[in-house]
ZAPA-316863 format. One line per field, with one value per residue: residue number from 1; x, y, z of N, C-alpha, C in turn. Coordinates in nm, 4 decimals. Each point is the difference from the previous one (the first is absolute). Layout:
BEGIN
nr [NUM,...] .
n_px [X,...] .
n_py [Y,...] .
n_pz [Z,...] .
ca_px [X,...] .
ca_py [Y,...] .
ca_pz [Z,...] .
c_px [X,...] .
c_py [Y,...] .
c_pz [Z,...] .
This chain:
BEGIN
nr [1,2,3,4,5,6,7,8,9,10,11,12,13,14,15,16,17,18,19,20,21,22,23,24,25,26,27,28,29,30,31,32,33,34,35,36,37,38,39,40,41,42,43,44,45,46,47,48,49,50,51,52,53,54,55,56,57,58,59,60,61,62,63,64,65,66,67,68,69,70,71,72,73,74,75,76,77,78,79,80,81,82,83,84,85] .
n_px [-2.4803,0.1160,0.0240,0.0911,0.0708,0.0407,0.1157,-0.0394,0.0251,-0.0772,0.0794,-0.0065,-0.1043,0.1244,0.0572,-0.0949,0.0334,0.1100,-0.0238,-0.0540,0.0918,0.1089,-0.0910,-0.0193,0.1250,0.0197,-0.0755,0.0806,0.1051,-0.0666,-0.0453,0.1383,0.0361,-0.0929,0.0612,-0.0967,0.0901,-0.0711,0.1470,0.0620,0.0287,0.0847,0.0070,0.0156,0.1079,-0.0153,0.0110,-0.0911,0.0788,-0.0902,0.0069,-0.1173,-0.1021,-0.0949,0.0889,0.0157,-0.1381,-0.0175,0.0933,-0.0831,-0.1140,0.0451,0.0392,-0.0775,-0.0440,0.0569,0.1314,-0.0155,0.1094,0.0597,-0.0674,0.0327,0.1260,-0.0097,-0.0484,0.0752,0.1100,-0.0285,-0.0206,0.0908,-0.0748,0.0217,-0.0250,-0.0190,0.0923] .
n_py [2.1461,-0.0617,0.1216,0.0084,0.1195,-0.0165,0.0534,0.0135,-0.0448,-0.0098,0.1093,-0.0211,-0.0652,-0.0699,0.1263,0.0548,-0.0744,0.0313,0.1389,-0.0072,-0.0813,0.0958,0.0924,-0.0457,-0.0469,0.1244,0.0213,-0.0932,0.0454,0.1108,-0.0682,-0.0502,0.1196,0.0002,0.0892,0.0765,-0.0374,0.0993,0.0291,0.0496,0.1196,0.0170,0.0998,0.0369,0.0721,-0.0984,-0.1020,-0.1041,-0.1108,-0.0484,-0.0689,-0.0415,0.0040,0.0197,0.0724,0.0380,-0.0098,0.0609,0.0946,0.0002,-0.0058,0.0831,0.0799,-0.0755,0.0381,0.1163,-0.0254,0.0136,0.0637,-0.0322,-0.1185,-0.0205,0.0490,-0.0651,-0.0898,0.0152,0.0157,-0.1080,-0.0130,0.0742,0.0836,0.0687,0.0666,0.0604,0.0678] .
n_pz [0.8394,-0.0495,0.0431,-0.1183,0.0468,-0.1230,-0.0052,-0.1170,-0.1058,-0.0765,-0.0291,0.1432,-0.0599,-0.0028,0.0159,-0.0702,-0.0879,0.0303,-0.0070,-0.1241,-0.0482,0.0644,-0.0511,-0.1285,0.0151,0.0411,-0.0964,-0.0749,0.0613,-0.0156,-0.1217,-0.0294,0.0418,-0.1041,-0.0642,0.0169,-0.0739,-0.0439,-0.0076,-0.1189,0.0417,-0.1095,0.0831,-0.1301,-0.0743,-0.1016,0.0818,0.0231,0.0591,-0.0498,0.1120,-0.0671,0.1173,-0.0878,-0.0562,0.1125,0.0195,-0.1216,0.0263,0.1152,-0.0680,-0.0772,0.1049,0.0457,-0.1064,0.0313,0.0209,-0.1218,0.0595,-0.1134,-0.0102,0.1178,-0.0425,-0.1158,0.0768,0.1138,-0.0609,-0.0618,0.1317,0.0027,0.0581,-0.0927,0.0983,-0.0994,0.0782] .
ca_px [0.1028,0.1303,0.0365,0.1489,0.0385,0.1527,0.0260,0.0484,-0.0481,-0.0327,0.1093,0.1191,0.0049,0.0321,0.0171,-0.1309,-0.0479,0.0724,-0.0726,-0.1550,0.0008,0.0098,-0.1158,-0.0846,0.0326,-0.0485,-0.1425,-0.0296,0.0489,-0.1075,-0.1163,0.0273,0.0074,-0.1446,-0.0482,-0.1169,0.0434,-0.0952,0.0443,0.1214,0.0218,0.1345,-0.0112,0.1197,-0.0234,-0.0902,-0.0999,-0.0119,-0.0042,-0.1001,-0.0014,-0.1308,-0.0060,-0.0481,0.1250,0.0930,-0.0518,0.0199,0.1423,0.0414,-0.0484,0.0821,0.1440,0.0111,0.0222,0.1154,0.0915,0.1031,-0.0081,-0.0253,-0.1289,-0.0926,0.0070,-0.0611,-0.1544,-0.0271,0.0069,-0.1238,-0.1131,0.0226,-0.0619,0.0780,-0.0834,0.0767,-0.0586] .
ca_py [0.0066,0.0356,0.1199,0.0293,0.0951,0.0093,0.0986,-0.0688,0.0165,-0.1216,-0.0122,-0.0772,-0.1244,-0.1062,0.0555,0.0089,-0.1548,-0.0572,0.0491,-0.0574,-0.1340,0.0037,0.0354,-0.1184,-0.1033,0.0485,-0.0169,-0.1348,-0.0353,0.0661,-0.0802,-0.1283,0.0456,0.0315,0.1216,-0.0048,0.0791,-0.0298,0.0384,0.0924,0.1229,0.0600,0.1394,0.0516,0.1346,0.0433,-0.1032,-0.0832,-0.1390,-0.0656,-0.1453,-0.0082,-0.1235,-0.1177,-0.0547,-0.0627,-0.1480,-0.0998,-0.0405,-0.0725,-0.1361,-0.0299,-0.0288,-0.1198,-0.0869,0.0543,0.0637,0.0766,0.1505,0.0990,0.0027,0.0709,0.1521,0.0300,-0.0098,0.1197,0.1304,-0.0121,0.0242,0.1254,0.1121,0.1308,0.1295,0.1370,0.0973] .
ca_pz [-0.1065,0.0441,-0.0727,0.0229,-0.0939,-0.0127,-0.1008,-0.1049,-0.1305,-0.0883,-0.0980,0.0681,-0.0449,0.0836,0.1268,0.0417,0.0025,0.1225,0.1153,-0.0185,0.0517,0.1478,0.0772,-0.0166,0.0891,0.1190,0.0095,0.0181,0.1394,0.0992,-0.0007,0.0835,0.1396,0.0564,-0.0270,-0.0965,-0.1090,-0.1248,-0.1305,0.0131,-0.0596,0.0108,-0.0519,-0.0522,-0.0281,-0.0967,-0.0170,0.0816,-0.0328,0.0787,-0.0138,0.0772,0.0638,-0.0806,-0.0554,0.1045,0.0295,-0.0934,0.0084,0.1210,-0.0445,-0.1247,0.0410,0.0661,-0.1265,-0.0784,0.0835,-0.0758,0.0429,-0.1114,-0.0210,0.1132,-0.0004,-0.0988,0.0220,0.0803,-0.1127,-0.0844,0.0701,0.0616,-0.0716,0.0001,0.0103,-0.0253,0.0794] .
c_px [0.1210,0.0283,0.1253,0.0332,0.1493,0.0353,0.0582,-0.0955,-0.0362,0.1147,0.1260,0.0246,0.0370,-0.0001,-0.1471,-0.0684,0.0575,-0.0789,-0.1493,0.0069,0.0174,-0.1246,-0.0850,0.0147,-0.0126,-0.1480,-0.0386,0.0498,-0.1026,-0.1070,0.0094,0.0113,-0.1491,-0.0491,-0.1071,0.0354,-0.0880,0.0403,0.1232,-0.0206,0.1243,-0.0125,0.1391,-0.0332,-0.1039,-0.1230,-0.0147,-0.0122,-0.1071,-0.0198,-0.1266,0.0055,-0.0386,0.1180,0.0816,-0.0586,0.0348,0.1398,0.0359,-0.0470,0.1078,0.1529,0.0257,0.0335,0.1340,0.0896,0.1150,-0.0297,-0.0255,-0.1348,-0.0928,0.0197,-0.0440,-0.1553,-0.0355,-0.0011,-0.1190,-0.1269,0.0059,-0.0658,0.0826,-0.1165,0.0757,-0.0660,-0.0114] .
c_py [0.0474,0.1117,0.0446,0.1140,0.0081,0.1013,-0.0716,0.0171,-0.1135,-0.0227,-0.0586,-0.1409,-0.1084,0.0334,0.0059,-0.1424,-0.0746,0.0422,-0.0463,-0.1494,-0.0191,0.0342,-0.1141,-0.1115,0.0435,-0.0199,-0.1525,-0.0371,0.0505,-0.0834,-0.1327,0.0169,0.0185,0.1314,-0.0062,0.1000,-0.0332,0.0611,0.0950,0.1164,0.0665,0.1423,0.0431,0.1501,0.0371,-0.1095,-0.0793,-0.1255,-0.0826,-0.1671,-0.0317,-0.1430,-0.1258,-0.0482,-0.0522,-0.1215,-0.1023,-0.0367,-0.1047,-0.1488,-0.0501,-0.0280,-0.1280,-0.1148,0.0262,0.0540,0.0787,0.1346,0.0785,-0.0028,0.0625,0.1603,0.0403,0.0095,0.1328,0.1233,0.0148,0.0374,0.1256,0.1083,0.1398,0.0986,0.1253,0.1209,0.1440] .
c_pz [0.0491,-0.0952,0.0464,-0.0958,-0.0138,-0.0983,-0.1116,-0.1257,-0.0798,-0.0962,0.0656,-0.0422,0.1091,0.1456,0.0813,0.0172,0.1384,0.1368,0.0183,0.0531,0.1366,0.0707,-0.0128,0.1004,0.1444,0.0291,0.0247,0.1372,0.0863,-0.0135,0.0786,0.1468,0.0790,-0.0257,-0.1247,-0.1276,-0.1336,-0.1162,0.0397,-0.0922,0.0245,-0.0820,-0.0453,-0.0218,-0.0978,-0.0195,0.1178,-0.0519,0.0845,-0.0309,0.0871,0.0635,-0.0836,-0.0742,0.0992,0.0343,-0.1150,-0.0145,0.1014,-0.0652,-0.1137,0.0543,0.0526,-0.1209,-0.0694,0.0908,-0.0871,0.0098,-0.1202,-0.0597,0.0948,-0.0152,-0.1230,-0.0040,0.0843,-0.0803,-0.0871,0.0553,0.0791,-0.0781,0.0192,-0.0073,-0.0125,0.0879,-0.0942] .
């Protein structure tokens, strides 16, 4: 699992989403480069965002059918688990 710690809060809204999106696409680039990434965990001050491997594999199958960035971003957010610390 790709684990990244960032300073931030769930209350930061769009700013946090931009950082999360960047980490998500870094994970995608790592997978394309041959790394065995099985999910993402982004540790924040009060919670951890988790995107599981099963969701990542489903996204890869689904993404080839749709290239709309907004739809993809919404799907990723809807499948991200928030674990409160």
